[in-house]
C-alpha positions in Angstrom: 60.2 136.9 64.7 57.1 138.9 65.6 53.7 138.3 64.1 50.2 139.4 64.6 48.3 136.1 65.3 44.6 135.4 65.1 44.1 132.6 67.6 40.3 132.7 67.6 37.8 134.4 65.3 36.7 137.8 66.5 37.3 141.5 66.2 40.7 143.1 65.5 41.4 143.7 69.2 41.8 140.0 69.8 44.9 139.8 67.6 48.0 138.8 69.6 51.5 140.2 68.8 53.6 137.2 69.5 57.1 135.7 69.0 56.9 132.8 66.5 59.4 130.7 64.6 60.8 132.2 61.4 59.5 130.1 58.4 61.9 127.8 56.6 61.4 127.6 52.8 60.3 124.4 51.3 61.3 123.3 47.8 60.3 126.0 45.3 59.7 128.6 48.0 61.4 131.8 49.1 61.2 133.5 52.5 60.6 137.2 52.3 61.7 139.5 55.1 58.6 141.6 55.2 59.1 145.4 55.2 55.5 146.4 54.6 52.1 144.7 54.3 48.9 146.3 53.1 45.8 146.3 55.2 42.7 145.3 53.2 39.0 145.0 53.9 39.1 141.2 53.4 41.5 141.0 56.3 38.7 142.1 58.6 36.5 139.3 57.3 39.2 136.6 57.6 39.9 137.3 61.3 36.1 137.1 62.0 35.8 133.8 60.1 33.5 135.4 57.5 35.6 135.1 54.4 35.2 132.5 51.6 38.5 130.8 52.5 39.8 130.5 56.0 43.4 129.5 57.0 43.6 127.1 59.9 44.0 128.7 63.4 46.2 130.2 64.5 47.3 132.4 61.6 48.5 135.8 60.6 46.3 137.7 58.2 47.7 139.8 55.4 48.2 139.1 51.7 50.1 142.0 50.1 53.7 142.0 51.2 56.9 143.8 50.1 60.3 143.1 51.3 63.6 141.4 50.6 64.4 137.7 49.9 66.1 136.3 53.0 66.2 132.5 52.2 65.8 130.2 49.2 64.3 126.8 49.1 65.7 123.9 47.1 65.3 124.3 43.3 64.6 128.0 43.4 66.3 129.9 40.5 66.2 133.5 39.4 66.3 134.9 43.0 69.1 135.9 45.3 69.1 136.8 48.9 68.7 140.5 49.2 66.5 140.9 46.2 63.6 143.4 46.6 60.3 141.7 45.9 56.6 142.0 46.3 54.1 139.1 46.5 50.5 138.1 47.1 50.4 135.4 49.7 47.3 133.5 50.9 47.9 134.8 54.5 50.8 135.5 56.8 51.7 139.0 55.8 51.2 140.6 59.2 54.7 139.2 60.3 58.3 140.0 60.0 58.8 137.1 57.5 56.6 134.9 55.3 57.3 132.0 53.0 55.8 131.9 49.5 56.0 130.1 46.2 58.9 131.7 44.4 56.7 132.0 41.3 54.3 134.3 43.2 57.0 136.9 43.7 57.9 139.8 41.4 60.8 142.3 41.5 60.0 145.7 42.9 60.8 148.3 40.2 63.7 150.7 40.9 62.6 153.8 42.7 59.5 152.2 44.2 59.6 152.0 48.0 58.3 149.0 50.1 55.2 150.8 51.4 54.1 151.8 47.8 54.8 148.3 46.6 52.7 146.7 49.3 49.8 149.1 48.8 49.8 148.4 45.0 49.1 144.8 44.4 45.6 143.8 45.4 43.9 147.1 44.8 45.2 147.8 41.3 45.2 144.1 40.4 41.5 143.8 41.3 40.5 147.0 39.5 42.5 146.3 36.3 41.0 142.8 36.1 37.6 144.2 36.7 37.7 147.1 34.2 39.8 145.4 31.5 39.1 141.7 31.6 35.6 141.6 32.9 34.0 144.9 31.7 36.1 145.6 28.6 35.9 149.3 29.5 36.4 151.5 26.4 37.7 155.0 25.9 34.8 157.4 25.9 32.5 155.3 28.1 31.2 156.4 31.5 32.3 154.6 34.6 30.6 154.9 38.0 32.8 153.9 40.9 31.1 153.3 44.2 33.1 153.5 47.4 35.5 155.6 45.3 37.7 156.8 48.1 38.8 153.4 49.3 41.8 151.4 48.1 40.2 149.5 45.2 37.9 152.5 44.5 40.7 155.0 44.0 42.6 152.4 41.9 39.5 152.1 39.7 39.2 155.9 39.4 42.9 156.2 38.3 42.7 153.2 35.9 39.4 154.4 34.5 40.9 157.7 33.6 44.1 156.1 32.2 41.9 153.9 30.0 40.1 157.0 28.7 36.8 156.8 30.4 34.7 159.5 32.0 34.7 158.7 35.7 31.9 159.5 38.2 33.1 158.9 41.7 30.6 158.2 44.5 31.7 158.4 48.1 30.2 159.2 51.6 31.6 162.7 52.1 32.7 165.8 50.4 36.2 165.3 51.8 36.5 161.9 50.2 35.2 163.2 46.9 37.9 165.8 46.9 40.5 163.1 47.1 38.8 161.3 44.2 38.9 164.4 42.1 42.6 164.8 42.8 43.0 161.3 41.4 41.2 162.2 38.2 37.5 161.8 38.8 35.4 164.0 36.5 32.3 164.1 38.6 31.4 163.3 42.2 28.3 162.2 44.1 28.1 162.3 47.9 25.6 159.6 48.6 25.4 160.5 52.2 23.8 163.8 51.2 22.5 163.2 47.6 20.1 160.7 46.0 22.4 158.5 43.9 19.8 157.6 41.3 18.6 161.2 40.8 22.1 162.6 40.6 23.0 160.0 38.0 20.0 160.9 35.9 21.5 164.4 35.7 25.1 163.4 35.2 24.5 160.5 32.8 21.0 160.8 31.2 21.6 157.8 28.9 23.0 155.8 31.8 26.5 154.7 32.8 28.3 152.1 30.8 30.1 150.4 33.7 29.4 150.3 37.4 32.3 149.3 39.7 30.7 148.2 43.0 32.8 147.1 46.0 30.1 148.2 48.4 26.8 146.3 47.8 24.1 147.0 50.3 21.5 149.7 49.6 23.5 151.3 46.8 23.4 148.3 44.5 19.9 148.6 43.1 19.9 152.3 42.3 23.3 151.9 40.7 22.0 149.0 38.6 18.9 151.0 37.6 21.3 153.6 36.3 23.1 151.3 33.9 22.9 152.1 30.2 21.8 149.7 27.5 24.4 146.9 27.1 26.1 148.2 30.3 28.1 146.1 32.7 27.6 146.0 36.5 30.8 144.7 38.3 30.2 142.9 41.5 33.5 143.5 43.4 32.6 143.1 47.0 30.3 143.9 49.9 31.9 146.4 52.2 28.5 147.6 53.3 28.1 144.1 54.9 24.9 143.2 53.1 24.7 141.1 50.0 22.0 142.7 47.9 19.1 140.9 46.2 18.6 142.5 42.8 15.5 142.4 40.6 16.5 140.2 37.7 14.1 142.0 35.4 16.6 144.9 35.3 19.4 143.1 33.4 16.7 141.8 31.1 15.2 145.2 30.3 18.5 146.9 30.0 20.3 144.2 28.0 23.1 144.6 30.6 25.4 142.1 32.2 26.0 141.5 36.0 29.6 140.4 36.1 31.4 138.8 39.0 35.0 139.9 39.9 36.9 137.4 42.0 40.5 138.5 41.8 41.7 135.6 44.0 40.1 133.0 41.8 41.5 134.8 38.7 45.2 134.7 39.8 44.9 131.1 40.9 43.2 129.9 37.7 44.7 132.1 35.0 48.3 132.5 36.1 49.9 133.6 32.8 47.1 136.2 32.3 47.3 137.6 35.8 51.1 137.9 35.5 50.7 139.8 32.2 48.3 142.2 33.9 50.8 142.7 36.8 53.6 143.5 34.3 51.5 146.2 32.7 50.5 147.6 36.1 54.1 147.6 37.3 55.2 149.4 34.2 52.6 152.1 34.8 53.7 152.3 38.4 57.4 152.7 37.5 56.4 155.4 34.9 54.4 157.3 37.5 51.1 156.9 35.6 49.5 155.3 38.7 50.4 155.8 42.3 48.6 154.3 45.3 47.5 156.8 47.9 48.8 155.6 51.3 47.0 157.7 53.9 48.6 156.2 57.0 51.2 153.6 58.0 51.1 151.7 61.3 53.7 149.6 63.1 53.0 145.9 63.3 52.1 146.3 67.0 49.1 148.5 66.0 47.7 146.1 63.4 44.4 146.0 65.3 44.1 149.8 65.1 44.6 149.7 61.3 41.9 147.0 61.0 39.5 149.0 63.2 40.0 152.1 61.0 39.0 150.0 58.0 35.9 148.7 59.8 34.9 152.2 60.9 35.2 153.5 57.3 37.9 156.0 58.4 40.4 155.0 55.8 41.0 156.9 52.5 43.1 155.1 50.1 45.4 152.5 51.6 46.6 151.7 55.1 49.9 149.8 55.4 51.7 148.0 58.2 55.5 148.5 58.5 58.0 146.1 60.2 61.1 147.0 62.1 64.5 146.3 60.7 
């Protein structure tokens, strides 16, 4: 089978499209014939050796896969060859097949295609865990989403509206904000042209109840200064590249909480809870209440191009790799 291999840490262009052995399932595993795999910002960190957890070299990046079951390991029950499934895997998704724990796989709802299924898992799973489990977002509250036009950002915009919040989207261009408004954002801030703090004073004079921040960097402090009394600041990621140092007097004076959101740790430590979340999200997906925006698909051979687009901040919504066959 073909796979995009990271043989040495470095930029996307060093990925090697190679022929490798198709995985054999161990006891309790299934092998998924991958039809689509989402491209995520953490993939750019993994191939550079900058992520919290690194698979041994060589490896294929990619965590969000959708495809069909093509082999069953010993002891696996409840699956048949040919079943349509989606799964979050530790790595290995940039390939035509991947083995995973059978318990990590979920049936793809009828009417949902492979590309949509692959684009759905990490973004909506992260944002739902952040907004519901970590922030306890309530109807009528005001939610500020930074990096709102990206994969997790747009998911947060959609879910925030579905949960009854007033959503303020912040992004780096008017074009990106237009997409956010199409997905339900009530207000928009172009932080490439507007002062985030001053604009928030006008839009939310009493402060915002929840900040969803996958960006970090220079936006973190003005966003935290805009939090309302008893607000919640969600630390989701650092796409800007810089981990900010925040003045700890701000949480004290505002009586607010700075809350970490580590989706990978959540699904590993709280399996039943994460599976319940996924069931709710899949039900909403099947009902058409949420729909990931896939702005472009790439063949496996162009995996580096997709990753470079992520690094260049050129992606709106999700990018997805598709496999042949």
